[in-house]
C-alpha positions in Angstrom: -45.3 14.1 -6.7 -46.4 17.0 -4.4 -43.6 16.7 -1.9 -40.9 16.8 -4.6 -42.5 20.1 -5.9 -42.4 21.5 -2.4 -38.7 20.7 -2.0 -38.0 22.3 -5.4 -39.9 25.5 -4.4 -38.1 25.9 -1.1 -34.7 25.4 -2.7 -34.6 28.4 -5.0 -32.8 30.6 -2.5 -30.2 28.0 -1.8 -29.6 27.5 -5.5 -29.1 31.3 -5.9 -26.6 31.4 -3.0 -24.7 28.5 -4.6 -24.8 30.2 -8.0 -23.3 33.4 -6.6 -20.6 31.4 -4.8 -19.7 29.6 -8.0 -19.6 32.8 -9.9 -17.2 34.3 -7.4 -15.0 31.3 -7.7 -15.0 31.4 -11.5 -14.2 35.1 -11.6 -11.2 34.4 -9.3 -10.1 31.2 -11.0 -10.3 32.7 -14.5 -9.0 36.2 -13.8 -6.4 35.7 -16.4 -9.1 35.0 -19.0 -10.4 38.5 -18.5 -7.5 39.7 -20.6 -8.8 37.8 -23.6 -12.4 39.1 -23.2 -13.6 39.7 -26.6 -11.8 36.7 -28.0 -13.7 33.5 -28.8 -13.8 31.6 -25.5 -15.5 28.6 -27.0 -13.8 25.4 -25.7 -15.6 23.2 -28.2 -18.1 23.6 -30.9 -20.2 21.2 -33.0 -21.7 23.5 -35.6 -24.0 21.1 -37.3 -25.5 20.2 -34.0 -25.7 23.8 -32.7 -23.5 23.0 -29.7 -21.1 25.4 -28.1 -19.4 25.0 -24.7 -17.8 28.1 -23.2 -14.6 27.9 -21.3 -16.2 29.0 -18.0 -18.9 26.3 -18.3 -16.1 23.8 -18.9 -14.2 25.1 -16.0 -17.0 24.5 -13.6 -17.4 20.9 -14.8 -13.6 20.4 -14.7 -13.3 21.6 -11.1 -16.1 19.3 -10.0 -14.5 16.3 -11.8 -11.1 17.1 -10.3 -12.3 16.8 -6.8 -10.8 13.8 -5.1 -8.4 13.1 -8.0 -5.0 12.7 -6.4 -2.7 12.6 -9.5 -1.1 15.9 -10.4 0.9 14.9 -13.5 0.5 17.1 -16.6 -0.6 14.1 -18.6 -3.3 13.1 -16.1 -4.6 16.7 -15.9 -4.7 17.0 -19.7 -6.5 13.6 -20.0 -9.1 14.7 -17.4 -9.7 18.0 -19.3 -10.5 16.1 -22.5 -12.6 13.6 -20.7 -14.8 16.3 -19.2 -15.0 18.2 -22.4 -16.2 15.1 -24.4 -18.7 14.3 -21.7 -20.2 17.7 -21.9 -20.6 17.4 -25.7 -22.0 13.9 -25.3 -24.6 15.1 -22.7 -25.8 17.9 -25.1 -25.9 15.6 -28.1 -27.9 13.1 -26.0 -30.3 15.7 -24.6 -31.0 17.1 -28.1 -31.7 13.5 -29.3 -34.1 13.0 -26.3 -35.9 16.2 -27.2 -36.1 15.3 -30.9 -37.6 11.9 -30.0 -39.9 13.5 -27.4 -38.5 11.5 -24.5 -39.4 12.8 -21.1 -39.9 11.4 -17.5 -43.2 12.4 -16.0 -43.8 13.0 -12.2 -45.8 9.8 -12.2 -42.9 7.8 -13.6 -40.5 9.3 -11.1 -42.9 8.6 -8.3 -43.2 5.0 -9.4 -39.4 4.7 -9.5 -39.2 6.0 -5.9 -42.3 4.6 -4.3 -43.7 1.9 -6.6 -42.7 -1.5 -8.0 -39.8 0.0 -9.8 -37.9 1.2 -6.7 -35.3 -1.6 -6.8 -33.2 0.3 -9.2 -33.6 3.6 -7.2 -32.5 1.7 -4.1 -29.4 0.6 -5.9 -28.7 4.1 -7.2 -29.1 5.6 -3.7 -26.7 3.0 -2.3 -24.1 3.7 -5.0 -24.3 7.5 -4.6 -24.0 7.4 -0.8 -21.3 4.7 -0.6 -23.8 2.3 1.1 -24.7 4.8 3.9 -28.3 4.8 2.7 -29.7 1.6 1.0 -33.3 2.6 0.5 -34.7 5.4 -1.6 -37.8 5.4 0.7 -35.5 6.1 3.7 -33.7 8.8 1.8 -37.0 10.4 0.8 -38.3 10.2 4.4 -35.0 11.7 5.8 -35.3 14.6 3.4 -38.9 15.5 4.3 -38.8 14.5 8.0 -35.4 15.6 9.3 -36.5 16.1 12.9 -37.7 12.5 13.0 -34.1 11.4 12.4 -32.5 14.0 14.6 -30.9 15.8 11.6 -29.8 19.4 12.4 -31.4 22.2 10.4 -28.2 23.0 8.4 -27.8 19.3 7.4 -31.5 19.1 6.6 -31.0 21.8 3.9 -28.1 19.7 2.6 -30.3 16.7 2.4 -32.8 18.6 0.3 -30.1 19.7 -2.1 -28.8 16.1 -2.2 -32.3 14.8 -2.9 -32.8 17.3 -5.8 -29.4 16.1 -7.3 -30.5 12.5 -6.8 -33.8 13.2 -8.5 -32.1 14.7 -11.5 -29.8 11.7 -11.7 -32.7 9.2 -11.4 -34.5 11.1 -14.1 -31.5 10.9 -16.3 -31.1 7.2 -15.8 -34.7 6.6 -16.6 -34.3 8.6 -19.8 -31.3 6.6 -20.8 -33.2 3.4 -20.2 -36.0 4.7 -22.5 -33.5 5.7 -25.1 -31.6 2.4 -25.0 -34.9 0.5 -25.2 -35.9 2.5 -28.3 -32.4 2.0 -29.8 -32.6 -1.8 -29.3 -36.0 -1.8 -31.0 -34.6 -0.2 -34.2 -32.3 -3.1 -34.9 -34.2 -6.4 -34.6 -33.8 -9.6 -36.5 -36.5 -11.1 -38.7 -36.9 -14.8 -38.6 -34.7 -15.4 -41.6 -31.9 -13.2 -40.3 -32.1 -14.7 -36.8 -32.1 -18.3 -38.1 -29.1 -17.7 -40.3 -27.1 -16.1 -37.5 -28.1 -18.8 -35.1 -27.0 -21.5 -37.5 -23.7 -19.8 -38.1 -22.8 -19.5 -34.4 -24.1 -22.9 -33.4 -23.0 -25.1 -36.3 -19.5 -26.6 -35.9 -17.5 -28.0 -38.9 -15.0 -30.7 -38.1 -12.3 -30.2 -40.7 -9.1 -32.0 -41.6 -6.6 -29.6 -43.1 -3.1 -29.3 -44.5 -1.7 -25.7 -44.6 1.4 -23.8 -45.7 1.9 -20.5 -43.9 2.8 -17.5 -46.1 5.8 -16.9 -43.8 7.5 -20.1 -45.1 8.2 -18.5 -48.5 11.8 -17.3 -48.7 13.1 -14.1 -50.4 9.5 -12.8 -50.4 10.4 -9.1 -50.9 12.1 -9.8 -54.2 9.8 -12.6 -55.4 6.6 -10.8 -54.6 7.3 -7.1 -55.1 4.6 -4.7 -54.1 4.2 -1.7 -56.4 2.7 1.7 -55.6 -0.2 0.9 -57.9 -0.8 -2.3 -55.9 -1.0 -0.3 -52.7 -3.3 2.3 -54.2 -5.7 -0.3 -55.5 -5.7 -2.1 -52.1 -6.3 1.2 -50.3 -9.2 2.1 -52.5 -10.7 -1.3 -52.0 -10.6 -0.9 -48.2 -10.8 2.9 -47.9 -13.2 3.1 -45.1 -10.9 1.1 -42.8 -8.6 4.1 -42.9 -11.2 6.8 -42.2 -10.6 9.2 -39.3 -13.3 11.0 -37.3 -11.3 14.3 -36.9 -8.3 15.8 -38.6 -5.1 14.4 -37.2 -1.3 14.8 -37.6 1.3 12.2 -37.8 4.3 13.1 -35.6 7.7 11.9 -34.8 9.1 12.4 -31.3 12.6 12.1 -29.8 12.3 11.7 -26.0 15.6 11.9 -24.1 15.5 10.9 -20.4 17.7 13.1 -18.2 19.7 10.4 -16.3 23.2 10.1 -15.0 25.9 9.6 -17.5 28.8 7.1 -17.4 31.0 9.9 -16.2 28.5 10.6 -13.4 28.5 7.0 -12.3 32.4 6.9 -12.3 32.4 10.1 -10.1 29.9 8.5 -7.8 32.1 5.4 -7.3 35.1 7.6 -6.5 32.9 9.6 -4.0 31.9 6.3 -2.4 35.5 5.3 -1.8 36.3 8.7 -0.4 33.3 8.7 1.8 34.1 5.2 3.2 37.7 6.4 4.0 36.4 9.6 5.7 33.9 7.7 7.8 36.5 5.2 8.9 38.7 8.0 10.2 36.0 10.2 11.8 33.8 9.9 14.9 30.4 8.4 14.4 28.9 9.9 11.2 30.7 13.3 11.3 32.2 12.8 7.9 28.7 13.0 6.3 27.8 16.5 7.7 29.0 18.5 4.7 28.3 15.9 2.0 25.2 16.5 -0.1 23.0 13.8 -1.6 23.4 11.3 1.3 20.6 9.8 3.5 21.4 7.7 6.5 19.7 4.9 8.3 20.8 3.3 11.6 19.7 -0.1 12.7 20.6 -3.0 14.9 20.4 -6.4 13.4 21.6 -10.0 14.2 24.2 -11.7 12.0 21.7 -14.6 11.7 19.0 -12.4 10.2 21.5 -10.9 7.8 22.5 -14.4 6.7 18.9 -15.5 6.3 18.1 -12.4 4.2 21.0 -13.2 1.8 20.0 -16.8 1.5 16.3 -15.8 0.7 17.5 -13.4 -2.0 16.5 -10.1 -0.4 19.7 -9.1 1.3 23.0 -7.7 0.2 25.8 -10.3 0.4 28.5 -7.5 0.7 26.7 -6.1 3.8 26.7 -9.5 5.4 30.4 -10.0 4.6 31.2 -6.5 6.0 29.2 -7.2 9.2 31.1 -10.5 9.8 34.6 -9.1 9.5 34.6 -5.3 10.2 35.9 -3.7 13.3 33.8 -1.1 15.3 34.3 2.3 13.6 35.3 0.8 10.2 33.4 1.8 7.1 33.3 0.3 3.6 31.5 0.5 0.2 28.9 -2.2 0.1 27.2 -1.2 -3.2 28.6 0.8 -6.1 25.5 1.0 -8.3 23.1 -1.7 -9.5 20.4 -3.2 -7.3 21.2 -1.4 -4.1 22.4 1.9 -5.6 25.4 3.6 -4.0 25.9 2.6 -0.3 28.5 2.9 2.4 28.2 1.0 5.7 29.8 1.8 9.0 29.9 -0.6 12.0 28.9 1.5 15.0 28.8 -1.2 17.6 28.7 -5.0 18.2 27.6 -7.1 21.1 26.4 -10.5 22.1 22.9 -10.4 23.6 19.6 -12.3 23.6 17.6 -11.8 20.5 14.4 -13.8 20.4 12.0 -14.0 23.4 8.5 -15.2 24.1 6.6 -13.0 26.6 3.2 -12.3 28.1 1.8 -8.8 28.0 -1.0 -6.9 29.9 -2.2 -3.4 29.0 -4.2 -1.5 31.5 -5.6 1.9 32.2 -3.9 3.1 35.5 -6.7 5.5 36.3 -9.1 2.6 36.6 -7.0 -0.5 37.5 -4.4 -0.6 40.3 -1.1 -1.4 38.7 0.7 -2.5 41.9 -2.2 -4.8 42.9 -2.3 -6.5 39.5 1.5 -6.9 39.5 1.4 -8.5 42.9 -1.4 -10.9 41.8 0.4 -11.9 38.7 3.7 -12.7 40.5 1.8 -14.6 43.2 0.4 -17.0 40.5 -3.1 -15.6 39.7 -4.0 -16.8 36.2 -4.0 -14.4 33.3 -7.6 -15.3 32.6 -8.6 -13.9 35.9 -6.6 -10.7 35.3 -8.5 -10.2 32.0 -11.8 -9.7 33.9 -10.5 -6.9 36.1 -12.0 -3.5 35.2 -9.4 -1.3 33.5 -7.5 -4.2 32.0 -7.7 -3.5 28.2 -5.6 -6.4 26.9 -4.0 -9.5 28.2 -1.8 -11.6 25.8 -0.3 -14.9 27.0 2.3 -15.6 24.3 4.1 -13.1 22.1 7.2 -14.2 20.1 9.5 -11.4 19.0 13.0 -10.3 18.4 14.3 -7.8 20.9 16.8 -6.4 18.4 14.5 -6.1 15.3 10.9 -6.1 16.5 8.4 -5.8 13.7 4.7 -5.2 14.6 2.1 -3.6 12.3 -0.6 -2.4 14.6 -0.9 0.2 17.4 -0.3 -2.3 20.2 2.6 -3.7 18.3 4.1 -0.2 18.1 3.7 0.1 21.9 5.6 -3.2 22.3 8.2 -2.0 19.9 8.8 1.2 21.7 9.1 -0.6 25.0 11.5 -3.2 23.6 13.7 -0.4 22.1 13.6 2.0 25.1 13.9 -0.6 27.9 15.9 -3.2 26.2 17.8 -4.2 29.3 14.6 -5.1 31.2 13.7 -7.7 28.6 17.3 -9.1 28.5 17.9 -9.3 32.2 14.5 -9.9 34.0 14.1 -13.4 35.4 12.0 -15.9 33.4 8.4 -15.8 34.7 8.8 -12.5 36.6 6.2 -9.8 35.8 7.5 -6.3 35.6 6.3 -2.8 34.4 7.9 -1.1 31.4 7.8 2.7 31.9 5.8 4.0 28.9 4.6 7.3 30.3 6.6 9.3 27.7 4.9 7.4 24.9 1.5 6.4 26.0 0.6 8.2 29.3 -2.9 6.7 29.3 -1.5 3.1 29.4 0.6 0.9 31.6 2.2 -2.2 30.2 3.2 -5.2 32.3 5.4 -8.0 30.8 6.8 -11.4 31.8 9.5 -13.2 29.9 8.3 -16.8 29.3 11.3 -17.9 27.2 14.6 -16.3 26.1 16.8 -17.7 23.4 20.6 -18.0 23.9 22.6 -14.8 23.2 23.6 -14.1 19.6 25.9 -11.6 17.9 24.2 -8.5 16.7 25.6 -5.4 15.0 24.6 -1.7 15.0 25.1 -0.4 11.5 24.7 2.9 9.7 24.0 2.7 6.0 24.7 5.9 4.0 22.8 5.9 0.7 23.9 8.3 -2.0 21.2 9.6 -4.4 23.0 9.8 -7.8 21.6 12.7 -9.9 22.8 13.7 -13.4 25.4 16.5 -13.2 25.0 19.9 -14.7 27.6 18.9 -17.3 25.5 15.8 -18.2 22.3 17.8 -18.4 23.9 20.5 -20.6 25.5 17.8 -22.9 22.1 16.1 -23.4 20.5 19.4 -24.3 23.4 20.6 -26.5 23.6 17.3 -28.4 19.9 17.3 -29.0 20.0 20.9 -30.1 22.8 20.1 -32.5 20.8 17.3 -34.0 17.7 19.4 -34.6 19.7 22.2 -36.1 21.2 19.9 -38.6 17.9 18.0 -39.2 15.4 20.9 -39.3 12.8 19.1 -41.4 10.5 16.3 -40.4 11.9 14.0 -43.1 15.5 14.5 -42.0 14.5 14.3 -38.3 12.9 10.9 -38.8 15.5 9.5 -41.3 18.6 10.5 -39.4 17.6 9.9 -35.7 19.0 6.4 -35.5 22.4 7.4 -36.9 22.6 10.0 -34.2 21.8 7.4 -31.5 18.2 8.7 -31.0 15.0 6.7 -31.1 12.4 8.5 -33.2 9.0 7.2 -32.3 5.8 7.8 -34.4 2.4 8.7 -33.1 -0.8 10.5 -34.1 -2.4 13.5 -32.4 -5.7 15.5 -32.8 -7.1 18.5 -31.1 -8.6 16.1 -28.5 -5.2 14.4 -27.8 -4.2 15.4 -24.3 -0.7 14.0 -24.5 1.6 11.9 -26.8 1.9 8.2 -26.7 4.2 6.1 -28.8 3.2 2.9 -30.6 5.4 0.0 -30.0 3.8 -2.6 -32.3 1.7 -2.6 -35.4 -0.7 -5.2 -36.8 -3.9 -5.5 -38.8 -5.7 -2.6 -40.2 -6.0 0.8 -38.6 -8.9 0.8 -36.1 -8.9 -3.0 -36.0 -9.9 -4.0 -32.4 -8.2 -7.4 -32.9 -4.8 -5.7 -33.0 -4.5 -3.4 -30.0 -1.4 -1.3 -29.8 0.9 -1.2 -26.8 1.9 2.3 -25.9 4.1 4.4 -23.7 3.4 8.0 -22.6 5.8 10.9 -23.0 5.9 12.9 -19.7 4.8 16.5 -19.7 4.0 16.4 -23.4 1.0 18.6 -23.6 3.1 21.7 -24.7 4.5 19.6 -27.5 0.9 18.6 -28.6 -0.1 22.3 -28.5 2.8 23.3 -30.7 2.3 20.5 -33.2 -1.4 21.2 -33.7 -0.6 24.6 -35.2 2.8 23.9 -36.8 3.2 23.5 -40.6 3.8 20.1 -42.2 7.5 19.3 -42.0 8.3 21.5 -39.1 10.5 20.6 -36.2 9.9 22.0 -32.7 12.3 23.5 -30.2 13.4 21.4 -27.2 10.8 21.0 -24.5 11.4 19.7 -20.9 14.0 20.3 -18.2 15.8 18.7 -15.4 12.8 18.9 -13.0 10.5 17.2 -15.5 13.1 14.5 -16.1 13.3 14.6 -19.9 14.0 16.6 -23.0 11.6 16.1 -26.0 11.4 17.3 -29.6 8.5 16.8 -32.0 8.3 16.9 -35.8 5.1 17.1 -37.9 5.4 14.5 -40.6 2.0 14.8 -42.2 -1.5 16.3 -41.7 -4.6 14.1 -42.5 -8.1 15.3 -43.0 -10.6 12.5 -43.6 -8.4 9.4 -44.2 -5.0 8.1 -43.4 -3.4 7.8 -46.9 -1.3 5.1 -48.6 1.8 7.0 -47.7 1.2 6.8 -44.0 3.9 4.3 -42.7 1.5 2.2 -40.7 -1.1 2.1 -43.5 1.7 1.3 -46.0 3.0 -1.5 -43.8 -0.4 -3.1 -43.4 -1.3 -2.8 -47.1 2.1 -4.1 -48.2 1.7 -7.2 -46.0 -1.8 -7.8 -47.3 -0.9 -7.4 -50.9 2.2 -9.5 -50.6 0.3 -12.3 -48.8 -2.2 -12.2 -51.7 0.6 -12.7 -54.2 2.1 -15.4 -52.1 -1.3 -17.1 -51.9 -1.7 -16.9 -55.7 1.7 -18.5 -56.2 1.1 -21.3 -53.6 -2.3 -22.0 -55.1 -0.8 -22.3 -58.5 2.0 -24.5 -57.2 -0.1 -27.0 -55.4 -3.3 -27.0 -57.5 -3.9 -30.6 -58.7 -0.6 -31.8 -57.2 -2.4 -34.6 -55.2 -5.6 -36.5 -55.1 -6.1 -36.8 -51.3 -5.3 -34.9 -48.2 -2.4 -37.1 -47.2 -0.8 -36.6 -50.6 -1.1 -32.8 -50.2 0.4 -33.0 -46.7 3.4 -34.9 -48.0 4.0 -32.5 -50.9 3.6 -29.5 -48.6 5.8 -31.3 -45.9 3.3 -30.6 -43.2 1.2 -32.5 -40.7 -2.6 -32.9 -41.1 -4.5 -30.8 -38.5 -7.9 -31.5 -37.2 -10.0 -28.6 -35.9 -13.5 -27.4 -35.3 -14.5 -24.1 -36.9 -17.6 -22.0 -37.0 -18.5 -18.4 -37.8 -18.3 -17.4 -34.1 -14.6 -18.3 -34.0 -13.2 -16.9 -37.3 -9.4 -17.4 -37.3 -9.1 -18.6 -40.9 -10.5 -15.7 -42.9 -14.0 -15.0 -44.1 -13.6 -16.4 -47.6 -12.1 -19.7 -46.4 -14.7 -20.0 -43.7 -17.5 -19.5 -46.2 -15.9 -22.2 -48.4 -15.9 -24.7 -45.5 -19.5 -23.8 -44.6 -20.7 -24.6 -48.1 -18.4 -27.6 -48.8 -19.7 -31.1 -49.4 -19.0 -33.4 -46.5 -16.0 -35.7 -47.3 -15.0 -33.9 -50.5 -11.4 -32.7 -50.9 -11.1 -29.0 -51.6 -8.8 -27.4 -54.0 -5.9 -25.3 -52.6 -7.4 -22.1 -51.2 -6.1 -18.9 -49.6 -6.7 -18.3 -46.0 -5.8 -15.5 -43.6 -2.3 -16.8 -42.8 -1.6 -19.3 -45.5 -2.8 -21.6 -48.3 -4.8 -24.7 -47.2 -6.3 -27.9 -48.5 -9.2 -29.3 -46.5 -12.1 -31.6 -46.3 -15.1 -31.4 -44.0 -15.3 -34.6 -41.9 -18.5 -33.9 -40.0 -21.0 -31.2 -39.4 -22.3 -30.8 -35.9 -25.7 -29.1 -36.2 -27.3 -27.2 -33.3 -28.6 -29.4 -30.6 -32.0 -27.7 -30.3 -34.4 -25.9 -32.6 -34.1 -22.2 -33.3 -36.4 -19.9 -31.4 -36.5 -16.3 -32.5 -37.6 -14.8 -29.2 -34.9 -16.5 -27.1 -32.1 -16.5 -29.7 -32.4 -12.8 -30.7 -29.7 -12.1 -28.1 -27.0 -13.3 -30.5 -28.2 -10.8 -33.1 -28.2 -8.0 -30.6 -24.7 -8.8 -29.4 -23.1 -9.2 -32.9 -25.3 -7.1 -35.3 -27.8 -5.2 -33.3 -28.0 -2.2 -31.0 -25.9 -3.8 -28.3 -22.9 -2.9 -30.4 -23.8 0.8 -29.7 -23.9 0.3 -25.9 -20.4 1.6 -25.2 -20.3 5.4 -24.6 -17.7 5.8 -27.4 -19.8 4.2 -30.0 -22.9 6.0 -28.9 -21.0 9.3 -29.0 -20.0 8.6 -32.6 -23.6 7.6 -33.5 -25.0 10.9 -32.0 -22.3 13.0 -33.5 -22.7 11.5 -37.0 -20.9 13.5 -39.6 -21.0 16.7 -37.6 -17.6 18.5 -37.4 -16.1 18.5 -33.9 -14.0 21.6 -33.3 -12.0 21.3 -30.1 -10.4 24.7 -29.2 -9.4 24.1 -25.6 -5.7 23.9 -26.4 -5.9 27.3 -28.1 -7.6 29.0 -25.1 -5.0 27.5 -22.7 -2.2 28.7 -25.0 -3.6 32.2 -25.3 -4.1 32.4 -21.5 -0.5 31.2 -20.8 0.9 33.8 -23.2 -0.9 36.7 -21.6 
């Protein structure tokens, strides 16, 4: 591709300039790192794969990824850092694998992707990279090489060349990924026997009649089916790989204390509201608020009818409506003392009876082009609005606009113009005769426009009120903040080991929440629910984040087992938090881990329950109805197959191999003991075809399982040790 090579050759100087600029930026941004020169500045290392990423290389990638990211929370920044770091490792692992496999993209392949039959994907890529501004790779290529043809200035032409080089790299990378994924898919393919078996399993349905007794129906299970340490150890050994971890991790406990107003603060706020209402009632306008901190005030005029409607619709304050109905001008009262509307005091500033709703016509014109007086004369002499629309300089002519004079609400620019006129020249809309066209003076707001109005209909006058609502923002007092911190400090002083910390939190009215962290954990999250085995995708865990928890993670990653941290957080961050290191795991989560122990205990206990139920019901009846009667349950009818496994693998295998119409013996399933018989077997409706049905294999057994970046990352990483040192570098930099 000669032109591509020409672009490359002329871009060397530009790349040097960019490189110098980036170097200057890095030197400035990482000036603090100069003090740790000589220390190891490796952000992450994978020794077995010969991968090292330096902090400055990471910084460049992180700055690029952060462009356009609006969130500034500590958690979000920490998560972005880890995402960038892992992507950099993934890219190097992938590139090394490409090199090992000899995967490359030739100029001929690249040319075909741009100019040949394969350009459809390149077109899509260009569109996605330019947000739809360029939809054709051929056009992008032509604009890059023939800038003058498209009227592109010289400085932009150089930018186009740089953008093309970046796109070319991206396209090459995409083509390499396609080659790699194709090779990967080709490594895991079904033979005819495998494919046929899987096809039958997923497409054969067994209609089953079943009577079942759930394990949960057994009473006093903890005593009747005791689980010993030996039981747990044996179960753990039998399923050891389910508890494997990819990197060393630490089990932690965290107490997170939100800094919120206390009951005493709320009582003080209620007293303040009453004092403020009394002061407003006895002062002019809103003078009583001048020296009161924490208040924000909003003034508005509203009809009694609208207040009433808002209350009936559930989005208005009934106490405000009652106050507006009965208050005298100058009177103030508390209308909310906490709860939904917070802390509010209302003052009635004025009341009047005036028209509210009107319907009007409106004309907007440019007075430098159209003659305002001439148009006004024509309108009042009966010239149709349709005729006026065609006059040069008339920008807009609306025949019928329904609005409230008192509370106009328009979303767009013209609506804002109408609203300003209704507010500033309210009397004109209240008093002008029906059908008379008049000019509203808008020179102070929109000097380039003149607006002409005519009132077509005016509703009967209604009562409206001018109100001031003073909202108090309740913040925790210094006493409250100090008490929260002092009480937490007292607790950790008395419970200075992780075991005490976790065991005694509830008695001290603290919630100790458990979680796990690694060197790649950017912040702490708390698990709210457990279920199934660790790493079991069928049992996702709900979680909540702990704000500003990155310093806690950094401390815990280097703390000894059993240690309890100092208090982190402050008033500005909105919380205090303390962390304890309960345990440190290397390759597996052990039996003693609370989550693992809970899951194993349930599994072992269910096994014992199942054995007891099987022994109880075995041979107790000769048909399904008899078993259902003895079990005191109804007979269920259901269709099952291997694609919808909700019974347990062993039970499902028994159903698949059972003789049609034959009653089974009591058998253990995933959630209980069952007796069943297969009523019918619905075989696949068509013959198996290896070529077309291989998709099932790829989706459930083959390389498609490796398609996600996370799984592919684990595949490329293999057993190599992943050393993430980013938190150490940040810590050292902050301590300089």
